[in-house]
All heavy atoms as a GROMACS GRO file, in nm:
protein
  576
    1MET      N    1  -1.561   0.376  -0.390
    1MET     CA    2  -1.690   0.382  -0.457
    1MET      C    3  -1.728   0.240  -0.496
    1MET      O    4  -1.642   0.161  -0.535
    1MET     CB    5  -1.680   0.473  -0.580
    1MET     CG    6  -1.801   0.472  -0.665
    1MET     SD    7  -1.805   0.590  -0.804
    1MET     CE    8  -1.639   0.626  -0.842
    2ILE      N    9  -1.855   0.205  -0.483
    2ILE     CA   10  -1.905   0.073  -0.524
    2ILE      C   11  -2.003   0.094  -0.637
    2ILE      O   12  -2.090   0.180  -0.634
    2ILE     CB   13  -1.975   0.003  -0.406
    2ILE    CG1   14  -1.876  -0.025  -0.294
    2ILE    CG2   15  -2.042  -0.124  -0.452
    2ILE    CD1   16  -1.936  -0.089  -0.172
    3HIS      N   17  -1.985   0.013  -0.740
    3HIS     CA   18  -2.077   0.012  -0.854
    3HIS      C   19  -2.119  -0.131  -0.875
    3HIS      O   20  -2.041  -0.213  -0.919
    3HIS     CB   21  -2.009   0.069  -0.979
    3HIS     CG   22  -2.103   0.090  -1.092
    3HIS    ND1   23  -2.130  -0.007  -1.183
    3HIS    CD2   24  -2.175   0.198  -1.127
    3HIS    CE1   25  -2.217   0.039  -1.271
    3HIS    NE2   26  -2.245   0.165  -1.240
    4GLY      N   27  -2.244  -0.163  -0.841
    4GLY     CA   28  -2.288  -0.303  -0.845
    4GLY      C   29  -2.215  -0.379  -0.736
    4GLY      O   30  -2.220  -0.344  -0.620
    5GLU      N   31  -2.143  -0.482  -0.774
    5GLU     CA   32  -2.062  -0.559  -0.679
    5GLU      C   33  -1.913  -0.526  -0.691
    5GLU      O   34  -1.830  -0.583  -0.625
    5GLU     CB   35  -2.083  -0.709  -0.699
    5GLU     CG   36  -2.216  -0.759  -0.648
    5GLU     CD   37  -2.232  -0.736  -0.497
    5GLU    OE1   38  -2.141  -0.772  -0.420
    5GLU    OE2   39  -2.338  -0.681  -0.457
    6LYS      N   40  -1.880  -0.429  -0.778
    6LYS     CA   41  -1.739  -0.392  -0.800
    6LYS      C   42  -1.702  -0.277  -0.709
    6LYS      O   43  -1.778  -0.180  -0.694
    6LYS     CB   44  -1.714  -0.356  -0.945
    6LYS     CG   45  -1.737  -0.474  -1.038
    6LYS     CD   46  -1.714  -0.435  -1.181
    6LYS     CE   47  -1.739  -0.554  -1.271
    6LYS     NZ   48  -1.723  -0.518  -1.413
    7LEU      N   49  -1.582  -0.286  -0.653
    7LEU     CA   50  -1.530  -0.183  -0.564
    7LEU      C   51  -1.419  -0.110  -0.635
    7LEU      O   52  -1.327  -0.172  -0.692
    7LEU     CB   53  -1.477  -0.251  -0.436
    7LEU     CG   54  -1.415  -0.163  -0.331
    7LEU    CD1   55  -1.514  -0.062  -0.277
    7LEU    CD2   56  -1.360  -0.249  -0.217
    8TYR      N   57  -1.423   0.024  -0.633
    8TYR     CA   58  -1.323   0.106  -0.698
    8TYR      C   59  -1.254   0.194  -0.595
    8TYR      O   60  -1.320   0.246  -0.504
    8TYR     CB   61  -1.387   0.195  -0.805
    8TYR     CG   62  -1.447   0.115  -0.920
    8TYR    CD1   63  -1.574   0.068  -0.915
    8TYR    CD2   64  -1.368   0.085  -1.031
    8TYR    CE1   65  -1.628  -0.007  -1.019
    8TYR    CE2   66  -1.420   0.011  -1.138
    8TYR     CZ   67  -1.551  -0.034  -1.129
    8TYR     OH   68  -1.602  -0.108  -1.232
    9ILE      N   69  -1.123   0.207  -0.606
    9ILE     CA   70  -1.048   0.292  -0.514
    9ILE      C   71  -0.964   0.392  -0.592
    9ILE      O   72  -0.930   0.370  -0.708
    9ILE     CB   73  -0.957   0.210  -0.420
    9ILE    CG1   74  -0.850   0.135  -0.499
    9ILE    CG2   75  -1.039   0.115  -0.336
    9ILE    CD1   76  -0.742   0.076  -0.412
   10SER      N   77  -0.933   0.502  -0.526
   10SER     CA   78  -0.845   0.604  -0.579
   10SER      C   79  -0.751   0.646  -0.468
   10SER      O   80  -0.794   0.666  -0.354
   10SER     CB   81  -0.926   0.725  -0.626
   10SER     OG   82  -0.838   0.833  -0.660
   11GLN      N   83  -0.623   0.657  -0.499
   11GLN     CA   84  -0.524   0.698  -0.400
   11GLN      C   85  -0.458   0.828  -0.446
   11GLN      O   86  -0.419   0.839  -0.561
   11GLN     CB   87  -0.418   0.590  -0.382
   11GLN     CG   88  -0.475   0.460  -0.328
   11GLN     CD   89  -0.365   0.357  -0.312
   11GLN    OE1   90  -0.257   0.388  -0.265
   11GLN    NE2   91  -0.396   0.234  -0.350
   12ASP      N   92  -0.446   0.921  -0.356
   12ASP     CA   93  -0.376   1.047  -0.380
   12ASP      C   94  -0.431   1.121  -0.502
   12ASP      O   95  -0.355   1.180  -0.577
   12ASP     CB   96  -0.225   1.022  -0.398
   12ASP     CG   97  -0.162   0.958  -0.276
   12ASP    OD1   98  -0.202   0.995  -0.164
   12ASP    OD2   99  -0.074   0.873  -0.293
   13GLY      N  100  -0.562   1.117  -0.523
   13GLY     CA  101  -0.625   1.193  -0.631
   13GLY      C  102  -0.610   1.131  -0.768
   13GLY      O  103  -0.649   1.190  -0.868
   14ARG      N  104  -0.553   1.012  -0.776
   14ARG     CA  105  -0.539   0.943  -0.904
   14ARG      C  106  -0.675   0.888  -0.950
   14ARG      O  107  -0.770   0.882  -0.870
   14ARG     CB  108  -0.438   0.830  -0.892
   14ARG     CG  109  -0.296   0.884  -0.878
   14ARG     CD  110  -0.197   0.771  -0.868
   14ARG     NE  111  -0.165   0.759  -0.726
   14ARG     CZ  112  -0.099   0.660  -0.670
   14ARG    NH1  113  -0.059   0.560  -0.743
   14ARG    NH2  114  -0.074   0.657  -0.541
   15PRO      N  115  -0.687   0.848  -1.075
   15PRO     CA  116  -0.814   0.792  -1.124
   15PRO      C  117  -0.854   0.667  -1.047
   15PRO      O  118  -0.769   0.593  -0.996
   15PRO     CB  119  -0.784   0.758  -1.271
   15PRO     CG  120  -0.667   0.841  -1.308
   15PRO     CD  121  -0.588   0.859  -1.182
   16PHE      N  122  -0.984   0.641  -1.041
   16PHE     CA  123  -1.035   0.523  -0.973
   16PHE      C  124  -0.995   0.396  -1.050
   16PHE      O  125  -0.995   0.394  -1.174
   16PHE     CB  126  -1.187   0.527  -0.962
   16PHE     CG  127  -1.234   0.618  -0.851
   16PHE    CD1  128  -1.255   0.752  -0.873
   16PHE    CD2  129  -1.257   0.566  -0.725
   16PHE    CE1  130  -1.298   0.833  -0.771
   16PHE    CE2  131  -1.300   0.647  -0.621
   16PHE     CZ  132  -1.322   0.781  -0.644
   17GLU      N  133  -0.957   0.292  -0.975
   17GLU     CA  134  -0.923   0.162  -1.031
   17GLU      C  135  -1.003   0.056  -0.957
   17GLU      O  136  -1.028   0.069  -0.837
   17GLU     CB  137  -0.774   0.131  -1.014
   17GLU     CG  138  -0.683   0.226  -1.088
   17GLU     CD  139  -0.537   0.192  -1.065
   17GLU    OE1  140  -0.507   0.078  -1.025
   17GLU    OE2  141  -0.454   0.280  -1.088
   18GLN      N  142  -1.040  -0.050  -1.027
   18GLN     CA  143  -1.114  -0.157  -0.964
   18GLN      C  144  -1.023  -0.233  -0.868
   18GLN      O  145  -0.910  -0.267  -0.901
   18GLN     CB  146  -1.173  -0.252  -1.065
   18GLN     CG  147  -1.260  -0.360  -1.001
   18GLN     CD  148  -1.324  -0.454  -1.101
   18GLN    OE1  149  -1.326  -0.426  -1.220
   18GLN    NE2  150  -1.380  -0.563  -1.054
   19LEU      N  151  -1.074  -0.260  -0.748
   19LEU     CA  152  -1.003  -0.338  -0.650
   19LEU      C  153  -1.055  -0.482  -0.660
   19LEU      O  154  -1.172  -0.508  -0.640
   19LEU     CB  155  -1.026  -0.284  -0.509
   19LEU     CG  156  -0.960  -0.359  -0.395
   19LEU    CD1  157  -0.806  -0.353  -0.407
   19LEU    CD2  158  -1.002  -0.302  -0.262
   20GLU      N  159  -0.967  -0.573  -0.699
   20GLU     CA  160  -1.006  -0.714  -0.715
   20GLU      C  161  -1.010  -0.781  -0.579
   20GLU      O  162  -0.909  -0.787  -0.509
   20GLU     CB  163  -0.906  -0.786  -0.806
   20GLU     CG  164  -0.898  -0.731  -0.947
   20GLU     CD  165  -1.021  -0.763  -1.031
   20GLU    OE1  166  -1.092  -0.862  -1.002
   20GLU    OE2  167  -1.045  -0.689  -1.128
   21LEU      N  168  -1.126  -0.829  -0.538
   21LEU     CA  169  -1.142  -0.898  -0.412
   21LEU      C  170  -1.198  -1.038  -0.437
   21LEU      O  171  -1.280  -1.058  -0.526
   21LEU     CB  172  -1.238  -0.822  -0.320
   21LEU     CG  173  -1.196  -0.683  -0.276
   21LEU    CD1  174  -1.307  -0.617  -0.197
   21LEU    CD2  175  -1.070  -0.689  -0.191
   22SER      N  176  -1.151  -1.133  -0.358
   22SER     CA  177  -1.207  -1.268  -0.364
   22SER      C  178  -1.345  -1.268  -0.301
   22SER      O  179  -1.383  -1.176  -0.231
   22SER     CB  180  -1.116  -1.366  -0.289
   22SER     OG  181  -0.988  -1.367  -0.347
   23ASP      N  182  -1.419  -1.374  -0.322
   23ASP     CA  183  -1.551  -1.389  -0.263
   23ASP      C  184  -1.535  -1.448  -0.124
   23ASP      O  185  -1.544  -1.568  -0.104
   23ASP     CB  186  -1.637  -1.480  -0.352
   23ASP     CG  187  -1.782  -1.485  -0.305
   23ASP    OD1  188  -1.823  -1.397  -0.227
   23ASP    OD2  189  -1.853  -1.578  -0.346
   24THR      N  190  -1.505  -1.359  -0.029
   24THR     CA  191  -1.480  -1.401   0.109
   24THR      C  192  -1.573  -1.325   0.203
   24THR      O  193  -1.626  -1.220   0.168
   24THR     CB  194  -1.334  -1.371   0.151
   24THR    OG1  195  -1.315  -1.230   0.147
   24THR    CG2  196  -1.235  -1.441   0.059
   25PRO      N  197  -1.590  -1.376   0.325
   25PRO     CA  198  -1.669  -1.301   0.424
   25PRO      C  199  -1.610  -1.163   0.452
   25PRO      O  200  -1.684  -1.068   0.474
   25PRO     CB  201  -1.667  -1.390   0.549
   25PRO     CG  202  -1.638  -1.527   0.498
   25PRO     CD  203  -1.551  -1.509   0.376
   26GLU      N  204  -1.477  -1.152   0.450
   26GLU     CA  205  -1.413  -1.024   0.477
   26GLU      C  206  -1.442  -0.923   0.369
   26GLU      O  207  -1.467  -0.806   0.398
   26GLU     CB  208  -1.261  -1.042   0.491
   26GLU     CG  209  -1.217  -1.125   0.612
   26GLU     CD  210  -1.225  -1.275   0.591
   26GLU    OE1  211  -1.254  -1.323   0.480
   26GLU    OE2  212  -1.201  -1.347   0.690
   27ALA      N  213  -1.443  -0.968   0.241
   27ALA     CA  214  -1.475  -0.877   0.130
   27ALA      C  215  -1.620  -0.831   0.140
   27ALA      O  216  -1.651  -0.714   0.118
   27ALA     CB  217  -1.447  -0.946  -0.002
   28ALA      N  218  -1.709  -0.923   0.174
   28ALA     CA  219  -1.851  -0.888   0.190
   28ALA      C  220  -1.868  -0.788   0.304
   28ALA      O  221  -1.947  -0.694   0.292
   28ALA     CB  222  -1.933  -1.015   0.214
   29TYR      N  223  -1.794  -0.806   0.410
   29TYR     CA  224  -1.801  -0.715   0.525
   29TYR      C  225  -1.750  -0.576   0.486
   29TYR      O  226  -1.811  -0.474   0.522
   29TYR     CB  227  -1.722  -0.772   0.642
   29TYR     CG  228  -1.731  -0.690   0.768
   29TYR    CD1  229  -1.853  -0.670   0.834
   29TYR    CD2  230  -1.618  -0.631   0.821
   29TYR    CE1  231  -1.859  -0.594   0.950
   29TYR    CE2  232  -1.625  -0.555   0.937
   29TYR     CZ  233  -1.745  -0.537   0.999
   29TYR     OH  234  -1.753  -0.462   1.114
   30LEU      N  235  -1.639  -0.571   0.412
   30LEU     CA  236  -1.587  -0.443   0.366
   30LEU      C  237  -1.690  -0.370   0.280
   30LEU      O  238  -1.714  -0.250   0.298
   30LEU     CB  239  -1.457  -0.462   0.289
   30LEU     CG  240  -1.398  -0.338   0.223
   30LEU    CD1  241  -1.364  -0.231   0.327
   30LEU    CD2  242  -1.279  -0.373   0.139
   31LYS      N  243  -1.750  -0.442   0.187
   31LYS     CA  244  -1.853  -0.380   0.101
   31LYS      C  245  -1.971  -0.330   0.184
   31LYS      O  246  -2.025  -0.223   0.157
   31LYS     CB  247  -1.900  -0.480  -0.005
   31LYS     CG  248  -1.795  -0.506  -0.110
   31LYS     CD  249  -1.841  -0.610  -0.209
   31LYS     CE  250  -1.732  -0.646  -0.307
   31LYS     NZ  251  -1.776  -0.748  -0.404
   32MET      N  252  -2.010  -0.409   0.287
   32MET     CA  253  -2.120  -0.366   0.371
   32MET      C  254  -2.084  -0.236   0.444
   32MET      O  255  -2.165  -0.142   0.450
   32MET     CB  256  -2.154  -0.474   0.474
   32MET     CG  257  -2.270  -0.437   0.565
   32MET     SD  258  -2.287  -0.546   0.707
   32MET     CE  259  -2.146  -0.490   0.806
   33LEU      N  260  -1.962  -0.229   0.499
   33LEU     CA  261  -1.920  -0.108   0.568
   33LEU      C  262  -1.919   0.012   0.475
   33LEU      O  263  -1.964   0.120   0.512
   33LEU     CB  264  -1.778  -0.127   0.628
   33LEU     CG  265  -1.766  -0.223   0.744
   33LEU    CD1  266  -1.618  -0.244   0.779
   33LEU    CD2  267  -1.844  -0.173   0.863
   34LEU      N  268  -1.869  -0.008   0.352
   34LEU     CA  269  -1.865   0.103   0.257
   34LEU      C  270  -2.005   0.144   0.213
   34LEU      O  271  -2.034   0.264   0.196
   34LEU     CB  272  -1.780   0.064   0.136
   34LEU     CG  273  -1.630   0.053   0.167
   34LEU    CD1  274  -1.557  -0.007   0.048
   34LEU    CD2  275  -1.572   0.186   0.205
   35ARG      N  276  -2.094   0.048   0.195
   35ARG     CA  277  -2.232   0.083   0.159
   35ARG      C  278  -2.298   0.162   0.272
   35ARG      O  279  -2.375   0.255   0.246
   35ARG     CB  280  -2.312  -0.042   0.126
   35ARG     CG  281  -2.282  -0.093  -0.012
   35ARG     CD  282  -2.387  -0.198  -0.057
   35ARG     NE  283  -2.354  -0.237  -0.192
   35ARG     CZ  284  -2.291  -0.350  -0.225
   35ARG    NH1  285  -2.255  -0.435  -0.132
   35ARG    NH2  286  -2.265  -0.377  -0.351
   36ASP      N  287  -2.269   0.124   0.397
   36ASP     CA  288  -2.326   0.196   0.512
   36ASP      C  289  -2.278   0.341   0.512
   36ASP      O  290  -2.348   0.430   0.562
   36ASP     CB  291  -2.287   0.129   0.644
   36ASP     CG  292  -2.364   0.001   0.669
   36ASP    OD1  293  -2.460  -0.029   0.594
   36ASP    OD2  294  -2.327  -0.071   0.764
   37GLU      N  295  -2.159   0.366   0.459
   37GLU     CA  296  -2.105   0.502   0.451
   37GLU      C  297  -2.154   0.576   0.327
   37GLU      O  298  -2.120   0.691   0.305
   37GLU     CB  299  -1.952   0.500   0.450
   37GLU     CG  300  -1.893   0.465   0.585
   37GLU     CD  301  -1.924   0.571   0.689
   37GLU    OE1  302  -1.916   0.692   0.659
   37GLU    OE2  303  -1.959   0.532   0.800
   38GLY      N  304  -2.233   0.511   0.243
   38GLY     CA  305  -2.286   0.575   0.124
   38GLY      C  306  -2.199   0.561   0.001
   38GLY      O  307  -2.217   0.635  -0.096
   39ALA      N  308  -2.106   0.465   0.000
   39ALA     CA  309  -2.015   0.452  -0.113
   39ALA      C  310  -2.080   0.405  -0.241
   39ALA      O  311  -2.022   0.415  -0.348
   39ALA     CB  312  -1.900   0.355  -0.077
   40ASP      N  313  -2.204   0.352  -0.233
   40ASP     CA  314  -2.271   0.314  -0.355
   40ASP      C  315  -2.338   0.433  -0.424
   40ASP      O  316  -2.383   0.422  -0.536
   40ASP     CB  317  -2.371   0.200  -0.331
   40ASP     CG  318  -2.474   0.234  -0.223
   40ASP    OD1  319  -2.454   0.331  -0.147
   40ASP    OD2  320  -2.574   0.163  -0.215
   41ARG      N  321  -2.339   0.547  -0.359
   41ARG     CA  322  -2.396   0.668  -0.419
   41ARG      C  323  -2.291   0.778  -0.441
   41ARG      O  324  -2.314   0.871  -0.515
   41ARG     CB  325  -2.508   0.721  -0.329
   41ARG     CG  326  -2.628   0.629  -0.324
   41ARG     CD  327  -2.738   0.682  -0.236
   41ARG     NE  328  -2.704   0.690  -0.094
   41ARG     CZ  329  -2.701   0.588  -0.009
   41ARG    NH1  330  -2.731   0.468  -0.053
   41ARG    NH2  331  -2.668   0.604   0.116
   42ARG      N  332  -2.176   0.764  -0.370
   42ARG     CA  333  -2.071   0.865  -0.381
   42ARG      C  334  -1.940   0.805  -0.331
   42ARG      O  335  -1.938   0.700  -0.273
   42ARG     CB  336  -2.107   0.988  -0.296
   42ARG     CG  337  -2.120   0.954  -0.148
   42ARG     CD  338  -2.155   1.074  -0.064
   42ARG     NE  339  -2.182   1.036   0.072
   42ARG     CZ  340  -2.091   1.010   0.164
   42ARG    NH1  341  -1.963   1.020   0.134
   42ARG    NH2  342  -2.124   0.974   0.285
   43SER      N  343  -1.832   0.877  -0.354
   43SER     CA  344  -1.705   0.830  -0.302
   43SER      C  345  -1.693   0.870  -0.154
   43SER      O  346  -1.752   0.969  -0.110
   43SER     CB  347  -1.588   0.887  -0.381
   43SER     OG  348  -1.586   1.028  -0.370
   44VAL      N  349  -1.621   0.790  -0.079
   44VAL     CA  350  -1.597   0.820   0.062
   44VAL      C  351  -1.447   0.824   0.085
   44VAL      O  352  -1.372   0.759   0.014
   44VAL     CB  353  -1.663   0.717   0.157
   44VAL    CG1  354  -1.813   0.723   0.148
   44VAL    CG2  355  -1.612   0.577   0.132
   45SER      N  356  -1.407   0.899   0.184
   45SER     CA  357  -1.265   0.911   0.218
   45SER      C  358  -1.237   0.831   0.344
   45SER      O  359  -1.310   0.844   0.442
   45SER     CB  360  -1.229   1.057   0.238
   45SER     OG  361  -1.094   1.069   0.278
   46ILE      N  362  -1.131   0.749   0.339
   46ILE     CA  363  -1.092   0.672   0.455
   46ILE      C  364  -0.952   0.720   0.496
   46ILE      O  365  -0.856   0.694   0.423
   46ILE     CB  366  -1.091   0.522   0.427
   46ILE    CG1  367  -1.232   0.478   0.384
   46ILE    CG2  368  -1.043   0.443   0.549
   46ILE    CD1  369  -1.240   0.336   0.336
   47PRO      N  370  -0.942   0.792   0.608
   47PRO     CA  371  -0.811   0.841   0.649
   47PRO      C  372  -0.721   0.726   0.691
   47PRO      O  373  -0.764   0.633   0.757
   47PRO     CB  374  -0.842   0.934   0.766
   47PRO     CG  375  -0.975   0.890   0.816
   47PRO     CD  376  -1.047   0.830   0.701
   48VAL      N  377  -0.597   0.734   0.652
   48VAL     CA  378  -0.496   0.635   0.691
   48VAL      C  379  -0.385   0.710   0.759
   48VAL      O  380  -0.313   0.785   0.696
   48VAL     CB  381  -0.443   0.558   0.567
   48VAL    CG1  382  -0.339   0.458   0.608
   48VAL    CG2  383  -0.555   0.491   0.493
   49ASP      N  384  -0.376   0.690   0.892
   49ASP     CA  385  -0.270   0.759   0.964
   49ASP      C  386  -0.156   0.664   0.995
   49ASP      O  387  -0.160   0.547   0.961
   49ASP     CB  388  -0.325   0.824   1.092
   49ASP     CG  389  -0.382   0.723   1.191
   49ASP    OD1  390  -0.352   0.603   1.179
   49ASP    OD2  391  -0.454   0.766   1.281
   50ALA      N  392  -0.052   0.715   1.057
   50ALA     CA  393   0.067   0.637   1.084
   50ALA      C  394   0.038   0.516   1.171
   50ALA      O  395   0.100   0.412   1.153
   50ALA     CB  396   0.173   0.725   1.150
   51MET      N  397  -0.054   0.524   1.263
   51MET     CA  398  -0.084   0.411   1.351
   51MET      C  399  -0.141   0.295   1.273
   51MET      O  400  -0.103   0.181   1.294
   51MET     CB  401  -0.182   0.454   1.461
   51MET     CG  402  -0.210   0.344   1.558
   51MET     SD  403  -0.055   0.292   1.635
   51MET     CE  404  -0.105   0.281   1.802
   52ILE      N  405  -0.231   0.321   1.177
   52ILE     CA  406  -0.289   0.214   1.097
   52ILE      C  407  -0.181   0.150   1.013
   52ILE      O  408  -0.170   0.028   1.006
   52ILE     CB  409  -0.403   0.266   1.009
   52ILE    CG1  410  -0.520   0.310   1.097
   52ILE    CG2  411  -0.448   0.162   0.910
   52ILE    CD1  412  -0.631   0.381   1.022
   53VAL      N  413  -0.099   0.229   0.949
   53VAL     CA  414   0.008   0.175   0.863
   53VAL      C  415   0.109   0.098   0.946
   53VAL      O  416   0.148  -0.014   0.911
   53VAL     CB  417   0.077   0.288   0.783
   53VAL    CG1  418   0.197   0.236   0.710
   53VAL    CG2  419  -0.023   0.352   0.688
   54ALA      N  420   0.150   0.153   1.058
   54ALA     CA  421   0.251   0.089   1.141
   54ALA      C  422   0.201  -0.046   1.195
   54ALA      O  423   0.277  -0.142   1.198
   54ALA     CB  424   0.294   0.179   1.256
   55SER      N  425   0.078  -0.052   1.237
   55SER     CA  426   0.028  -0.177   1.293
   55SER      C  427  -0.024  -0.271   1.186
   55SER      O  428  -0.056  -0.384   1.216
   55SER     CB  429  -0.084  -0.148   1.395
   55SER     OG  430  -0.195  -0.094   1.327
   56GLY      N  431  -0.026  -0.227   1.062
   56GLY     CA  432  -0.077  -0.311   0.954
   56GLY      C  433   0.031  -0.381   0.875
   56GLY      O  434   0.005  -0.434   0.768
   57GLY      N  435   0.154  -0.386   0.925
   57GLY     CA  436   0.260  -0.458   0.855
   57GLY      C  437   0.302  -0.385   0.729
   57GLY      O  438   0.325  -0.446   0.628
   58GLY      N  439   0.311  -0.256   0.735
   58GLY     CA  440   0.343  -0.176   0.616
   58GLY      C  441   0.489  -0.171   0.580
   58GLY      O  442   0.535  -0.075   0.520
   59GLY      N  443   0.565  -0.275   0.615
   59GLY     CA  444   0.708  -0.277   0.580
   59GLY      C  445   0.727  -0.286   0.430
   59GLY      O  446   0.640  -0.330   0.356
   60ALA      N  447   0.844  -0.247   0.386
   60ALA     CA  448   0.874  -0.244   0.243
   60ALA      C  449   0.870  -0.384   0.182
   60ALA      O  450   0.819  -0.404   0.073
   60ALA     CB  451   1.010  -0.180   0.219
   61LYS      N  452   0.927  -0.483   0.249
   61LYS     CA  453   0.931  -0.618   0.194
   61LYS      C  454   0.828  -0.711   0.256
   61LYS      O  455   0.794  -0.811   0.198
   61LYS     CB  456   1.070  -0.678   0.213
   61LYS     CG  457   1.177  -0.610   0.132
   61LYS     CD  458   1.307  -0.683   0.146
   61LYS     CE  459   1.415  -0.617   0.065
   61LYS     NZ  460   1.543  -0.685   0.079
   62GLY      N  461   0.784  -0.679   0.376
   62GLY     CA  462   0.688  -0.766   0.443
   62GLY      C  463   0.750  -0.897   0.491
   62GLY      O  464   0.680  -0.991   0.515
   63GLU      N  465   0.883  -0.902   0.499
   63GLU     CA  466   0.952  -1.022   0.541
   63GLU      C  467   0.974  -1.021   0.692
   63GLU      O  468   0.993  -0.917   0.753
   63GLU     CB  469   1.085  -1.036   0.470
   63GLU     CG  470   1.073  -1.055   0.321
   63GLU     CD  471   1.207  -1.060   0.252
   63GLU    OE1  472   1.310  -1.041   0.319
   63GLU    OE2  473   1.208  -1.085   0.132
   64LYS      N  474   0.978  -1.140   0.746
   64LYS     CA  475   1.008  -1.157   0.888
   64LYS      C  476   1.155  -1.130   0.910
   64LYS      O  477   1.238  -1.171   0.828
   64LYS     CB  478   0.974  -1.300   0.924
   64LYS     CG  479   0.940  -1.326   1.065
   64LYS     CD  480   0.889  -1.468   1.076
   64LYS     CE  481   0.928  -1.525   1.209
   64LYS     NZ  482   0.882  -1.661   1.226
   65PRO      N  483   1.194  -1.060   1.017
   65PRO     CA  484   1.336  -1.036   1.042
   65PRO      C  485   1.410  -1.167   1.061
   65PRO      O  486   1.356  -1.264   1.117
   65PRO     CB  487   1.336  -0.955   1.172
   65PRO     CG  488   1.198  -0.907   1.192
   65PRO     CD  489   1.107  -0.997   1.116
   66ARG      N  490   1.532  -1.173   1.014
   66ARG     CA  491   1.614  -1.291   1.030
   66ARG      C  492   1.656  -1.304   1.176
   66ARG      O  493   1.684  -1.207   1.242
   66ARG     CB  494   1.738  -1.284   0.942
   66ARG     CG  495   1.704  -1.299   0.795
   66ARG     CD  496   1.820  -1.287   0.705
   66ARG     NE  497   1.940  -1.353   0.758
   66ARG     CZ  498   2.054  -1.359   0.694
   66ARG    NH1  499   2.064  -1.305   0.576
   66ARG    NH2  500   2.159  -1.416   0.746
   67ASP      N  501   1.661  -1.429   1.222
   67ASP     CA  502   1.706  -1.458   1.357
   67ASP      C  503   1.857  -1.448   1.359
   67ASP      O  504   1.927  -1.521   1.289
   67ASP     CB  505   1.658  -1.598   1.397
   67ASP     CG  506   1.692  -1.628   1.540
   67ASP    OD1  507   1.811  -1.654   1.566
   67ASP    OD2  508   1.601  -1.624   1.625
   68SER      N  509   1.912  -1.355   1.438
   68SER     CA  510   2.058  -1.332   1.440
   68SER      C  511   2.133  -1.455   1.490
   68SER      O  512   2.245  -1.482   1.448
   68SER     CB  513   2.093  -1.210   1.523
   68SER     OG  514   2.051  -1.229   1.658
   69ARG      N  515   2.071  -1.534   1.577
   69ARG     CA  516   2.136  -1.655   1.627
   69ARG      C  517   2.152  -1.756   1.515
   69ARG      O  518   2.254  -1.822   1.502
   69ARG     CB  519   2.059  -1.715   1.743
   69ARG     CG  520   2.066  -1.629   1.868
   69ARG     CD  521   1.978  -1.683   1.975
   69ARG     NE  522   1.839  -1.663   1.928
   69ARG     CZ  523   1.732  -1.725   1.977
   69ARG    NH1  524   1.746  -1.812   2.073
   69ARG    NH2  525   1.613  -1.700   1.930
   70ALA      N  526   2.051  -1.770   1.430
   70ALA     CA  527   2.057  -1.864   1.319
   70ALA      C  528   2.162  -1.821   1.218
   70ALA      O  529   2.231  -1.903   1.158
   70ALA     CB  530   1.922  -1.879   1.253
   71ALA      N  531   2.175  -1.690   1.197
   71ALA     CA  532   2.271  -1.638   1.099
   71ALA      C  533   2.414  -1.664   1.145
   71ALA      O  534   2.505  -1.685   1.064
   71ALA     CB  535   2.249  -1.491   1.075
   72ASN      N  536   2.440  -1.661   1.278
   72ASN     CA  537   2.574  -1.678   1.331
   72ASN      C  538   2.604  -1.822   1.371
   72ASN      O  539   2.712  -1.850   1.422
   72ASN     CB  540   2.594  -1.587   1.452
   72ASN     CG  541   2.593  -1.441   1.415
   72ASN    OD1  542   2.633  -1.405   1.304
   72ASN    ND2  543   2.544  -1.358   1.503
   73LYS      N  544   2.513  -1.913   1.353
   73LYS     CA  545   2.531  -2.052   1.393
   73LYS      C  546   2.651  -2.114   1.320
   73LYS      O  547   2.659  -2.106   1.198
   73LYS     CB  548   2.404  -2.132   1.364
   73LYS     CG  549   2.404  -2.268   1.426
   73LYS     CD  550   2.270  -2.335   1.403
   73LYS     CE  551   2.270  -2.469   1.474
   73LYS     NZ  552   2.141  -2.535   1.461
   74GLY      N  553   2.739  -2.170   1.394
   74GLY     CA  554   2.854  -2.237   1.336
   74GLY      C  555   2.972  -2.144   1.307
   74GLY      O  556   3.075  -2.190   1.263
   75THR      N  557   2.957  -2.014   1.331
   75THR     CA  558   3.066  -1.921   1.304
   75THR      C  559   3.143  -1.889   1.431
   75THR      O  560   3.247  -1.826   1.425
   75THR     CB  561   3.014  -1.788   1.244
   75THR    OG1  562   2.928  -1.726   1.338
   75THR    CG2  563   2.943  -1.813   1.113
   76GLY      N  564   3.091  -1.932   1.546
   76GLY     CA  565   3.157  -1.907   1.673
   76GLY      C  566   3.138  -1.767   1.722
   76GLY      O  567   3.206  -1.723   1.814
   77LYS      N  568   3.051  -1.687   1.662
   77LYS     CA  569   3.027  -1.548   1.704
   77LYS      C  570   2.905  -1.539   1.789
   77LYS      O  571   2.815  -1.608   1.779
   77LYS     CB  572   3.014  -1.459   1.581
   77LYS     CG  573   3.142  -1.450   1.505
   77LYS     CD  574   3.124  -1.356   1.388
   77LYS     CE  575   3.253  -1.349   1.310
   77LYS     NZ  576   3.243  -1.262   1.197
   0.00000   0.00000   0.00000
């Protein structure tokens, strides 16, 4: 939901919370997309399926895997 220039989100039926966004072209584009869907007059639902999460880097830590060669360097393994 958008109220003025503020964007509010709710996950899993929880209360709406303000989403803090920087003043970037991407944030402006997101707001434009949501306004086109009517989010300034009502809430909209955005489905998130496994493909979006999997391709969006949804790992628990978000860290790059360690290189096994670097870990074994100098150990002769």
